[in-house]
Chimera marker file (.cmm) of the C-alpha trace (Angstrom):
<marker_set name="trace">
<marker id="1" x="36.099" y="2.373" z="-22.763" r="1" g="1" b="0" radius="0.5"/>
<marker id="2" x="39.113" y="3.899" z="-24.499" r="1" g="1" b="0" radius="0.5"/>
<marker id="3" x="38.435" y="1.989" z="-27.739" r="1" g="1" b="0" radius="0.5"/>
<marker id="4" x="35.084" y="1.206" z="-29.359" r="1" g="1" b="0" radius="0.5"/>
<marker id="5" x="34.585" y="-0.992" z="-32.436" r="1" g="1" b="0" radius="0.5"/>
<marker id="6" x="31.261" y="-1.692" z="-34.163" r="1" g="1" b="0" radius="0.5"/>
<marker id="7" x="29.801" y="-4.783" z="-32.488" r="1" g="1" b="0" radius="0.5"/>
<marker id="8" x="29.338" y="-7.704" z="-34.846" r="1" g="1" b="0" radius="0.5"/>
<marker id="9" x="32.087" y="-6.621" z="-37.247" r="1" g="1" b="0" radius="0.5"/>
<marker id="10" x="34.726" y="-9.353" z="-37.527" r="1" g="1" b="0" radius="0.5"/>
<marker id="11" x="37.737" y="-7.152" z="-36.764" r="1" g="1" b="0" radius="0.5"/>
<marker id="12" x="40.353" y="-7.353" z="-34.012" r="1" g="1" b="0" radius="0.5"/>
<marker id="13" x="41.840" y="-3.994" z="-32.967" r="1" g="1" b="0" radius="0.5"/>
<marker id="14" x="44.692" y="-3.325" z="-30.561" r="1" g="1" b="0" radius="0.5"/>
<marker id="15" x="45.763" y="0.150" z="-29.473" r="1" g="1" b="0" radius="0.5"/>
<marker id="16" x="48.884" y="1.598" z="-27.910" r="1" g="1" b="0" radius="0.5"/>
<marker id="17" x="49.968" y="5.104" z="-27.093" r="1" g="1" b="0" radius="0.5"/>
<marker id="18" x="53.307" y="6.612" z="-28.073" r="1" g="1" b="0" radius="0.5"/>
<marker id="19" x="53.535" y="10.149" z="-26.730" r="1" g="1" b="0" radius="0.5"/>
<marker id="20" x="50.573" y="12.103" z="-28.077" r="1" g="1" b="0" radius="0.5"/>
<marker id="21" x="49.847" y="9.534" z="-30.815" r="1" g="1" b="0" radius="0.5"/>
<marker id="22" x="47.433" y="6.592" z="-30.609" r="1" g="1" b="0" radius="0.5"/>
<marker id="23" x="48.454" y="3.680" z="-32.827" r="1" g="1" b="0" radius="0.5"/>
<marker id="24" x="45.848" y="1.070" z="-33.737" r="1" g="1" b="0" radius="0.5"/>
<marker id="25" x="46.524" y="-2.259" z="-35.430" r="1" g="1" b="0" radius="0.5"/>
<marker id="26" x="43.382" y="-3.625" z="-37.052" r="1" g="1" b="0" radius="0.5"/>
<marker id="27" x="43.110" y="-7.215" z="-38.299" r="1" g="1" b="0" radius="0.5"/>
<marker id="28" x="40.219" y="-8.277" z="-40.521" r="1" g="1" b="0" radius="0.5"/>
<marker id="29" x="38.806" y="-11.620" z="-39.390" r="1" g="1" b="0" radius="0.5"/>
<marker id="30" x="36.175" y="-11.876" z="-42.141" r="1" g="1" b="0" radius="0.5"/>
<marker id="31" x="36.755" y="-14.903" z="-44.320" r="1" g="1" b="0" radius="0.5"/>
<marker id="32" x="38.830" y="-16.673" z="-41.679" r="1" g="1" b="0" radius="0.5"/>
<marker id="33" x="37.330" y="-20.047" z="-42.459" r="1" g="1" b="0" radius="0.5"/>
<marker id="34" x="40.352" y="-22.020" z="-43.705" r="1" g="1" b="0" radius="0.5"/>
<marker id="35" x="39.751" y="-20.925" z="-47.307" r="1" g="1" b="0" radius="0.5"/>
<marker id="36" x="42.349" y="-18.125" z="-47.098" r="1" g="1" b="0" radius="0.5"/>
<marker id="37" x="39.926" y="-15.750" z="-48.770" r="1" g="1" b="0" radius="0.5"/>
<marker id="38" x="40.131" y="-11.984" z="-48.277" r="1" g="1" b="0" radius="0.5"/>
<marker id="39" x="36.853" y="-10.217" z="-47.650" r="1" g="1" b="0" radius="0.5"/>
<marker id="40" x="37.473" y="-6.498" z="-47.026" r="1" g="1" b="0" radius="0.5"/>
<marker id="41" x="35.391" y="-5.146" z="-44.169" r="1" g="1" b="0" radius="0.5"/>
<marker id="42" x="34.674" y="-1.758" z="-42.649" r="1" g="1" b="0" radius="0.5"/>
<marker id="43" x="34.160" y="-0.921" z="-38.987" r="1" g="1" b="0" radius="0.5"/>
<marker id="44" x="33.368" y="2.340" z="-37.265" r="1" g="1" b="0" radius="0.5"/>
<marker id="45" x="36.080" y="2.864" z="-34.644" r="1" g="1" b="0" radius="0.5"/>
<marker id="46" x="35.936" y="5.296" z="-31.758" r="1" g="1" b="0" radius="0.5"/>
<marker id="47" x="38.942" y="6.291" z="-29.654" r="1" g="1" b="0" radius="0.5"/>
<marker id="48" x="38.739" y="8.346" z="-26.473" r="1" g="1" b="0" radius="0.5"/>
<marker id="49" x="41.286" y="11.150" z="-26.086" r="1" g="1" b="0" radius="0.5"/>
<marker id="50" x="41.564" y="13.841" z="-23.461" r="1" g="1" b="0" radius="0.5"/>
<marker id="51" x="39.181" y="16.681" z="-24.289" r="1" g="1" b="0" radius="0.5"/>
<marker id="52" x="42.048" y="19.193" z="-24.204" r="1" g="1" b="0" radius="0.5"/>
<marker id="53" x="44.269" y="17.099" z="-26.484" r="1" g="1" b="0" radius="0.5"/>
<marker id="54" x="44.489" y="18.322" z="-30.100" r="1" g="1" b="0" radius="0.5"/>
<marker id="55" x="43.854" y="15.837" z="-32.921" r="1" g="1" b="0" radius="0.5"/>
<marker id="56" x="44.868" y="17.009" z="-36.386" r="1" g="1" b="0" radius="0.5"/>
<marker id="57" x="44.548" y="13.850" z="-38.465" r="1" g="1" b="0" radius="0.5"/>
<marker id="58" x="44.046" y="10.099" z="-38.717" r="1" g="1" b="0" radius="0.5"/>
<marker id="59" x="46.476" y="8.278" z="-41.007" r="1" g="1" b="0" radius="0.5"/>
<marker id="60" x="46.061" y="4.763" z="-42.431" r="1" g="1" b="0" radius="0.5"/>
<marker id="61" x="49.026" y="2.625" z="-43.436" r="1" g="1" b="0" radius="0.5"/>
<marker id="62" x="48.755" y="-0.750" z="-45.117" r="1" g="1" b="0" radius="0.5"/>
<marker id="63" x="51.195" y="-3.071" z="-46.872" r="1" g="1" b="0" radius="0.5"/>
<marker id="64" x="48.635" y="-3.294" z="-49.675" r="1" g="1" b="0" radius="0.5"/>
<marker id="65" x="48.952" y="0.431" z="-50.463" r="1" g="1" b="0" radius="0.5"/>
<marker id="66" x="51.944" y="2.328" z="-51.804" r="1" g="1" b="0" radius="0.5"/>
<marker id="67" x="51.337" y="5.423" z="-49.673" r="1" g="1" b="0" radius="0.5"/>
<marker id="68" x="49.873" y="6.266" z="-46.291" r="1" g="1" b="0" radius="0.5"/>
<marker id="69" x="46.520" y="7.982" z="-46.534" r="1" g="1" b="0" radius="0.5"/>
<marker id="70" x="44.791" y="10.599" z="-44.375" r="1" g="1" b="0" radius="0.5"/>
<marker id="71" x="41.254" y="9.437" z="-43.685" r="1" g="1" b="0" radius="0.5"/>
<marker id="72" x="38.253" y="11.519" z="-42.608" r="1" g="1" b="0" radius="0.5"/>
<marker id="73" x="37.401" y="11.596" z="-38.920" r="1" g="1" b="0" radius="0.5"/>
<marker id="74" x="35.022" y="13.355" z="-36.606" r="1" g="1" b="0" radius="0.5"/>
<marker id="75" x="35.489" y="14.515" z="-33.056" r="1" g="1" b="0" radius="0.5"/>
<marker id="76" x="32.815" y="15.001" z="-30.460" r="1" g="1" b="0" radius="0.5"/>
<marker id="77" x="34.334" y="16.085" z="-27.146" r="1" g="1" b="0" radius="0.5"/>
<marker id="78" x="36.730" y="13.312" z="-26.145" r="1" g="1" b="0" radius="0.5"/>
<marker id="79" x="35.660" y="10.808" z="-28.841" r="1" g="1" b="0" radius="0.5"/>
<marker id="80" x="37.441" y="10.582" z="-32.213" r="1" g="1" b="0" radius="0.5"/>
<marker id="81" x="35.628" y="8.356" z="-34.735" r="1" g="1" b="0" radius="0.5"/>
<marker id="82" x="36.465" y="7.116" z="-38.208" r="1" g="1" b="0" radius="0.5"/>
<marker id="83" x="35.616" y="4.318" z="-40.620" r="1" g="1" b="0" radius="0.5"/>
<marker id="84" x="38.359" y="1.726" z="-40.875" r="1" g="1" b="0" radius="0.5"/>
<marker id="85" x="38.282" y="-0.249" z="-44.121" r="1" g="1" b="0" radius="0.5"/>
<marker id="86" x="40.598" y="-3.210" z="-43.727" r="1" g="1" b="0" radius="0.5"/>
<marker id="87" x="41.503" y="-5.854" z="-46.305" r="1" g="1" b="0" radius="0.5"/>
<marker id="88" x="43.878" y="-7.996" z="-44.220" r="1" g="1" b="0" radius="0.5"/>
<marker id="89" x="45.454" y="-5.688" z="-41.656" r="1" g="1" b="0" radius="0.5"/>
<marker id="90" x="46.130" y="-1.962" z="-41.364" r="1" g="1" b="0" radius="0.5"/>
<marker id="91" x="47.700" y="0.536" z="-38.989" r="1" g="1" b="0" radius="0.5"/>
<marker id="92" x="45.814" y="3.692" z="-38.028" r="1" g="1" b="0" radius="0.5"/>
<marker id="93" x="47.605" y="6.578" z="-36.316" r="1" g="1" b="0" radius="0.5"/>
<marker id="94" x="45.730" y="9.346" z="-34.542" r="1" g="1" b="0" radius="0.5"/>
<marker id="95" x="47.895" y="12.450" z="-34.347" r="1" g="1" b="0" radius="0.5"/>
<link id1="1" id2="2" r="1" g="1" b="0" radius="0.2"/>
<link id1="2" id2="3" r="1" g="1" b="0" radius="0.2"/>
<link id1="3" id2="4" r="1" g="1" b="0" radius="0.2"/>
<link id1="4" id2="5" r="1" g="1" b="0" radius="0.2"/>
<link id1="5" id2="6" r="1" g="1" b="0" radius="0.2"/>
<link id1="6" id2="7" r="1" g="1" b="0" radius="0.2"/>
<link id1="7" id2="8" r="1" g="1" b="0" radius="0.2"/>
<link id1="8" id2="9" r="1" g="1" b="0" radius="0.2"/>
<link id1="9" id2="10" r="1" g="1" b="0" radius="0.2"/>
<link id1="10" id2="11" r="1" g="1" b="0" radius="0.2"/>
<link id1="11" id2="12" r="1" g="1" b="0" radius="0.2"/>
<link id1="12" id2="13" r="1" g="1" b="0" radius="0.2"/>
<link id1="13" id2="14" r="1" g="1" b="0" radius="0.2"/>
<link id1="14" id2="15" r="1" g="1" b="0" radius="0.2"/>
<link id1="15" id2="16" r="1" g="1" b="0" radius="0.2"/>
<link id1="16" id2="17" r="1" g="1" b="0" radius="0.2"/>
<link id1="17" id2="18" r="1" g="1" b="0" radius="0.2"/>
<link id1="18" id2="19" r="1" g="1" b="0" radius="0.2"/>
<link id1="19" id2="20" r="1" g="1" b="0" radius="0.2"/>
<link id1="20" id2="21" r="1" g="1" b="0" radius="0.2"/>
<link id1="21" id2="22" r="1" g="1" b="0" radius="0.2"/>
<link id1="22" id2="23" r="1" g="1" b="0" radius="0.2"/>
<link id1="23" id2="24" r="1" g="1" b="0" radius="0.2"/>
<link id1="24" id2="25" r="1" g="1" b="0" radius="0.2"/>
<link id1="25" id2="26" r="1" g="1" b="0" radius="0.2"/>
<link id1="26" id2="27" r="1" g="1" b="0" radius="0.2"/>
<link id1="27" id2="28" r="1" g="1" b="0" radius="0.2"/>
<link id1="28" id2="29" r="1" g="1" b="0" radius="0.2"/>
<link id1="29" id2="30" r="1" g="1" b="0" radius="0.2"/>
<link id1="30" id2="31" r="1" g="1" b="0" radius="0.2"/>
<link id1="31" id2="32" r="1" g="1" b="0" radius="0.2"/>
<link id1="32" id2="33" r="1" g="1" b="0" radius="0.2"/>
<link id1="33" id2="34" r="1" g="1" b="0" radius="0.2"/>
<link id1="34" id2="35" r="1" g="1" b="0" radius="0.2"/>
<link id1="35" id2="36" r="1" g="1" b="0" radius="0.2"/>
<link id1="36" id2="37" r="1" g="1" b="0" radius="0.2"/>
<link id1="37" id2="38" r="1" g="1" b="0" radius="0.2"/>
<link id1="38" id2="39" r="1" g="1" b="0" radius="0.2"/>
<link id1="39" id2="40" r="1" g="1" b="0" radius="0.2"/>
<link id1="40" id2="41" r="1" g="1" b="0" radius="0.2"/>
<link id1="41" id2="42" r="1" g="1" b="0" radius="0.2"/>
<link id1="42" id2="43" r="1" g="1" b="0" radius="0.2"/>
<link id1="43" id2="44" r="1" g="1" b="0" radius="0.2"/>
<link id1="44" id2="45" r="1" g="1" b="0" radius="0.2"/>
<link id1="45" id2="46" r="1" g="1" b="0" radius="0.2"/>
<link id1="46" id2="47" r="1" g="1" b="0" radius="0.2"/>
<link id1="47" id2="48" r="1" g="1" b="0" radius="0.2"/>
<link id1="48" id2="49" r="1" g="1" b="0" radius="0.2"/>
<link id1="49" id2="50" r="1" g="1" b="0" radius="0.2"/>
<link id1="50" id2="51" r="1" g="1" b="0" radius="0.2"/>
<link id1="51" id2="52" r="1" g="1" b="0" radius="0.2"/>
<link id1="52" id2="53" r="1" g="1" b="0" radius="0.2"/>
<link id1="53" id2="54" r="1" g="1" b="0" radius="0.2"/>
<link id1="54" id2="55" r="1" g="1" b="0" radius="0.2"/>
<link id1="55" id2="56" r="1" g="1" b="0" radius="0.2"/>
<link id1="56" id2="57" r="1" g="1" b="0" radius="0.2"/>
<link id1="57" id2="58" r="1" g="1" b="0" radius="0.2"/>
<link id1="58" id2="59" r="1" g="1" b="0" radius="0.2"/>
<link id1="59" id2="60" r="1" g="1" b="0" radius="0.2"/>
<link id1="60" id2="61" r="1" g="1" b="0" radius="0.2"/>
<link id1="61" id2="62" r="1" g="1" b="0" radius="0.2"/>
<link id1="62" id2="63" r="1" g="1" b="0" radius="0.2"/>
<link id1="63" id2="64" r="1" g="1" b="0" radius="0.2"/>
<link id1="64" id2="65" r="1" g="1" b="0" radius="0.2"/>
<link id1="65" id2="66" r="1" g="1" b="0" radius="0.2"/>
<link id1="66" id2="67" r="1" g="1" b="0" radius="0.2"/>
<link id1="67" id2="68" r="1" g="1" b="0" radius="0.2"/>
<link id1="68" id2="69" r="1" g="1" b="0" radius="0.2"/>
<link id1="69" id2="70" r="1" g="1" b="0" radius="0.2"/>
<link id1="70" id2="71" r="1" g="1" b="0" radius="0.2"/>
<link id1="71" id2="72" r="1" g="1" b="0" radius="0.2"/>
<link id1="72" id2="73" r="1" g="1" b="0" radius="0.2"/>
<link id1="73" id2="74" r="1" g="1" b="0" radius="0.2"/>
<link id1="74" id2="75" r="1" g="1" b="0" radius="0.2"/>
<link id1="75" id2="76" r="1" g="1" b="0" radius="0.2"/>
<link id1="76" id2="77" r="1" g="1" b="0" radius="0.2"/>
<link id1="77" id2="78" r="1" g="1" b="0" radius="0.2"/>
<link id1="78" id2="79" r="1" g="1" b="0" radius="0.2"/>
<link id1="79" id2="80" r="1" g="1" b="0" radius="0.2"/>
<link id1="80" id2="81" r="1" g="1" b="0" radius="0.2"/>
<link id1="81" id2="82" r="1" g="1" b="0" radius="0.2"/>
<link id1="82" id2="83" r="1" g="1" b="0" radius="0.2"/>
<link id1="83" id2="84" r="1" g="1" b="0" radius="0.2"/>
<link id1="84" id2="85" r="1" g="1" b="0" radius="0.2"/>
<link id1="85" id2="86" r="1" g="1" b="0" radius="0.2"/>
<link id1="86" id2="87" r="1" g="1" b="0" radius="0.2"/>
<link id1="87" id2="88" r="1" g="1" b="0" radius="0.2"/>
<link id1="88" id2="89" r="1" g="1" b="0" radius="0.2"/>
<link id1="89" id2="90" r="1" g="1" b="0" radius="0.2"/>
<link id1="90" id2="91" r="1" g="1" b="0" radius="0.2"/>
<link id1="91" id2="92" r="1" g="1" b="0" radius="0.2"/>
<link id1="92" id2="93" r="1" g="1" b="0" radius="0.2"/>
<link id1="93" id2="94" r="1" g="1" b="0" radius="0.2"/>
<link id1="94" id2="95" r="1" g="1" b="0" radius="0.2"/>
</marker_set>
């Protein structure tokens, strides 16, 4: 698969590609029980890229933060992985 998300973590993730960038929209589904509570959750996300494609950073953007933030990632061959901590929803860009 092109996208891997920790099984059992209540998070919905969609991915699209714009040129060399992968853009992921992650929505936290934890606490979706009609109480409108926010329960931040973290999922390990893996994205497959071509082995020859350079990846220099993963950036997180969220309406709950004033600035975008570079987050740590690892790469093993064609798999880029990172921990996505999401309160409500966040955008992650792999560049």
